[in-house]
C-alpha positions in Angstrom: 0.0 0.0 0.0 2.8 2.3 0.9 4.4 1.6 -2.5 1.2 2.5 -4.4 1.0 5.8 -2.4 4.6 6.7 -3.3 4.1 6.0 -7.1 0.9 8.1 -7.1 2.6 11.0 -5.4 5.5 10.9 -8.0 3.0 10.9 -10.9 1.1 13.8 -9.5 4.3 15.8 -9.0 5.4 15.0 -12.6 2.0 16.2 -14.0 2.2 19.4 -12.0 5.7 20.2 -13.2 4.6 19.5 -16.8 1.6 21.9 -16.5 3.8 24.6 -15.1 6.3 24.2 -17.9 3.5 24.4 -20.4 2.1 27.6 -18.9 5.5 29.2 -18.9 6.0 28.3 -22.6 2.5 29.6 -23.6 3.2 32.9 -21.8 6.4 33.4 -23.8 4.8 32.6 -27.2 3.7 35.3 -29.7 -0.1 35.7 -29.3 -0.7 38.3 -32.2 -2.2 35.6 -34.5 -4.7 34.5 -31.9 -8.3 35.4 -33.0 -10.5 36.4 -30.1 -14.3 36.7 -29.8 -13.9 40.5 -29.8 -12.0 40.3 -33.1 -14.8 38.3 -34.7 -17.4 40.8 -33.5 -15.4 43.8 -34.8 -14.9 42.1 -38.2 -18.6 41.4 -38.5 -19.5 45.0 -37.6 -17.1 46.2 -40.3 -18.7 43.9 -42.9 -22.2 45.0 -41.9 -21.2 48.7 -42.1 -19.6 48.3 -45.5 -22.6 46.5 -46.9 -25.0 49.1 -45.5 -22.9 51.9 -47.1 -22.9 50.1 -50.5 -26.7 49.7 -50.4 -27.0 53.3 -49.4 -24.9 54.7 -52.3 -26.5 52.2 -54.7 -29.8 53.9 -53.8 -28.3 57.4 -54.2 -27.0 56.6 -57.7 -29.9 54.3 -58.7 -33.2 55.0 -60.4 -31.9 55.3 -64.0 -35.4 55.7 -65.6 -37.3 59.0 -65.5 -40.9 60.1 -66.2 -41.6 63.9 -66.7 -44.9 65.8 -66.7 -44.4 69.2 -68.1 -46.2 72.5 -68.6 -45.4 74.0 -72.0 -45.0 77.6 -73.3 -44.5 77.4 -77.0 -44.0 79.6 -80.1 -44.5 78.7 -83.7 -42.7 81.1 -86.0 -42.7 81.1 -89.9 -39.2 81.0 -91.4 -40.5 82.5 -94.6 -43.3 84.9 -95.7 -46.6 83.0 -96.0 -49.6 84.8 -97.4 -52.9 84.7 -95.5 -55.2 86.5 -97.9 -56.1 89.0 -95.2 -54.1 92.1 -96.0 -55.6 94.1 -93.1 -53.8 91.8 -90.5 -50.0 91.7 -90.1 -49.6 93.0 -93.7 -51.2 89.8 -95.0 -48.4 87.6 -93.6 -48.7 84.7 -91.2 -47.6 86.0 -87.7 -45.8 84.2 -84.9 -48.2 82.0 -82.9 -48.0 81.6 -79.1 -49.7 79.0 -77.0 -52.2 79.8 -74.3 -51.7 76.3 -72.8 -49.7 73.1 -73.4 -48.4 70.1 -71.7 -46.1 67.1 -72.4 -45.0 63.8 -71.0 -41.5 62.2 -71.4 -40.2 58.7 -70.7 -36.5 58.1 -70.8 -33.5 56.4 -69.3 -29.8 57.3 -68.6 -26.9 54.9 -69.2 -23.7 55.2 -67.2 -20.5 56.0 -69.1 -18.4 54.7 -66.2 -19.1 52.1 -63.5 -18.5 54.1 -60.4 -19.1 57.8 -59.8 -16.0 60.0 -59.8 -15.2 60.7 -56.1 -18.7 59.4 -55.4 -19.9 62.8 -56.5 -19.9 63.1 -60.3 -21.4 60.7 -62.9 -21.6 61.1 -66.7 -24.4 59.5 -68.7 -25.9 59.1 -72.2 -29.6 59.7 -72.0 -32.2 58.2 -74.3 -35.7 59.8 -74.4 -37.9 57.3 -76.3 -41.2 59.1 -75.8 -41.6 62.8 -75.9 -45.4 63.6 -76.4 -46.6 67.2 -76.6 -50.1 68.8 -76.9 -50.2 72.6 -77.5 -53.1 74.9 -78.0 -53.0 78.2 -80.0 -56.0 80.4 -79.8 -57.3 82.2 -82.9 -55.7 85.5 -83.9 -57.5 88.6 -82.8 -59.2 89.7 -86.0 -62.8 89.6 -87.3 -61.9 87.7 -90.4 -59.0 85.2 -90.5 -59.2 83.5 -94.0 -60.8 84.0 -97.4 -62.5 81.2 -99.3 -64.0 83.5 -102.0 -61.5 82.4 -104.7 -59.0 79.7 -105.2 -55.6 81.0 -106.4 -53.0 79.7 -108.7 -50.4 77.8 -106.7 -46.6 78.4 -107.3 -45.0 75.2 -106.0 -42.0 75.2 -103.8 -39.7 74.2 -106.6 -40.8 77.3 -108.6 -43.0 75.3 -111.0 -46.2 76.9 -112.3 -49.1 74.5 -112.7 -52.7 75.1 -113.7 -54.0 74.2 -110.2 -56.0 76.5 -108.0 -56.1 75.9 -104.2 -57.1 77.8 -101.1 -54.6 79.3 -98.8 -54.2 77.3 -95.5 -56.2 79.2 -92.8 -53.2 79.4 -90.4 -54.8 82.0 -88.2 -57.6 79.9 -86.9 -57.6 78.2 -83.5 -55.1 75.4 -83.6 -54.1 72.2 -81.8 -50.6 70.8 -82.2 -49.8 67.2 -81.5 -46.1 66.4 -81.4 -44.0 63.3 -80.9 -40.2 63.2 -80.6 -37.2 61.0 -79.8 -33.9 62.3 -78.4 -30.5 61.2 -77.2 -27.6 63.1 -75.7 -25.1 63.5 -72.8 -25.9 64.4 -69.2 -24.0 65.0 -66.0 -25.2 64.4 -62.5 -23.7 65.9 -59.3 -24.4 64.7 -55.7 -22.7 67.5 -53.8 -23.5 66.4 -50.3 -22.2 62.8 -50.3 -19.4 63.6 -47.9 -21.7 65.3 -45.3 -21.6 63.0 -42.2 -24.6 62.5 -40.0 -27.1 63.5 -42.7 -27.6 60.6 -45.1 -30.8 62.1 -46.4 -28.8 64.9 -48.0 -26.8 62.4 -50.0 -29.9 61.8 -52.2 -30.0 65.4 -53.3 -28.7 65.5 -56.9 -28.4 68.0 -59.7 -28.6 67.0 -63.4 -27.6 69.0 -66.5 -28.3 67.7 -70.1 -28.2 68.4 -73.8 -30.3 66.3 -76.2 -30.7 66.1 -79.9 -33.3 64.2 -81.9 -36.2 64.3 -84.4 -39.9 65.0 -84.1 -43.1 64.7 -86.1 -46.1 67.1 -85.7 -49.8 67.4 -86.6 -51.3 70.8 -86.7 -55.1 70.8 -86.7 -56.9 74.1 -87.5 -60.4 74.1 -86.0 -63.3 75.0 -88.4 -64.9 78.4 -87.8 -66.9 79.6 -90.8 -67.7 82.9 -88.9 -64.0 83.9 -89.6 -64.4 83.5 -93.4 -64.4 86.7 -95.5 -66.7 84.9 -97.9 -70.4 85.0 -97.1 -73.6 83.5 -98.5 -74.4 86.8 -100.2 -71.5 86.4 -102.6 -71.3 84.4 -105.8 -68.8 82.0 -104.1 -71.3 80.1 -101.9 -70.1 76.7 -103.1 -66.6 77.6 -101.9 -67.9 78.8 -98.6 -69.8 75.5 -98.0 -66.7 73.4 -98.9 -64.4 75.4 -96.6 -66.9 75.5 -93.8 -66.4 71.8 -92.9 -63.4 70.5 -94.8 -60.2 69.1 -93.1 -57.8 71.8 -92.2 -54.8 69.7 -90.9 -51.1 69.8 -91.7 -48.4 67.4 -90.8 -44.6 68.0 -90.6 -41.3 66.8 -89.2 -37.8 68.1 -88.5 -34.8 68.2 -86.2 -34.9 69.2 -82.5 -32.5 69.9 -79.7 -33.0 70.7 -76.1 -31.0 71.5 -72.9 -31.9 72.0 -69.3 -31.4 70.9 -65.7 -33.2 69.2 -62.8 -33.0 68.8 -59.1 -34.1 65.5 -57.6 -34.3 64.0 -54.1 -34.7 60.2 -54.1 -37.5 59.5 -56.6 -39.0 63.0 -57.1 -37.7 66.2 -58.5 -38.4 69.2 -60.7 -36.6 70.8 -63.7 -36.6 73.2 -66.7 -36.0 72.5 -70.4 -35.6 74.7 -73.4 -36.5 72.9 -76.7 -35.9 74.3 -80.2 -36.8 72.6 -83.5 -37.7 73.1 -87.1 -40.7 71.7 -88.9 -41.8 71.7 -92.5 -45.6 71.5 -92.7 -47.7 70.2 -95.6 -51.4 69.8 -95.8 -53.1 66.4 -95.4 -56.0 67.8 -97.5 -54.0 68.3 -100.7 -57.2 68.4 -102.8 -58.2 71.7 -101.2 -54.9 73.2 -100.1 -52.3 71.8 -102.5 -49.0 70.1 -102.0 -46.8 73.0 -100.9 -44.7 72.8 -97.7 -44.1 75.6 -95.3 -41.2 76.0 -92.9 -41.6 77.0 -89.2 -39.4 77.3 -86.2 -40.8 75.9 -83.0 -39.6 76.9 -79.5 -40.8 75.5 -76.2 -40.0 76.2 -72.6 -40.9 73.5 -70.1 -41.2 73.4 -66.3 -41.6 69.8 -65.3 -42.2 67.4 -62.4 -39.9 64.4 -62.5 -40.3 60.9 -61.1 -37.1 58.7 -61.0 -37.7 55.0 -61.3 -35.6 51.9 -60.7 -34.6 49.3 -63.2 
């Protein structure tokens, strides 16, 4: 029994010495590579913060599609002398027309020219406006008589050819509705000036956009019938002309180049902006049997104030 006790005591002493030696060796080892629970928590917090920032700035620079609702103020100006047949008004020439109301809608999208914004503040795009629809209204000119259907006149065609064809002059000065469709493309630049403001993430979404677009448009100009504005009356010998002109189709169509420039301010998905739009259009009557086949050049100018909605992919 005594022998067993001695052996057990020796084993215990050896184990204790070994443990002390191990503790001494561990204390002297380099512990910089040891990962603690605090390290794991800190790393996870860093990853979470980084992902949250990425989502935040993806939201700031997102919403590439836009939808605009605009109020229009437009002018339609002849680029050449066009006879009206009413010499007592504007020397018998077609005047410049101004809208008394107008509106438009636009659908478009911007495409990034570089993957990441420069300094997280500046981004360049190419914009494509696939739908640019406009409706404008021009009231009748302020005169008692606005056209004359008494006699048809010999038409001199645009190419200078004389033909034995008599047509009425287009009654440009009547009340008019313009329906216009265009498509545009061009560069734009967006600035997010407050992305480095700390403690106010809402300000990061405030952006300024500047653009220049060029494109093509087509237009329909419908002149509303109003026989009270006809110089011709039933008492003349041209009653048949009066009756035809009273209800015939007074509509021209045209097309031409356009360009526009402007700016907008947006916050998240909503904003407002201004656009100046200039174009040329060459009108020709759809009713060639009454008004001939001549074309007439006009300049169209539009100022827009619009409400913008920014949409995601």
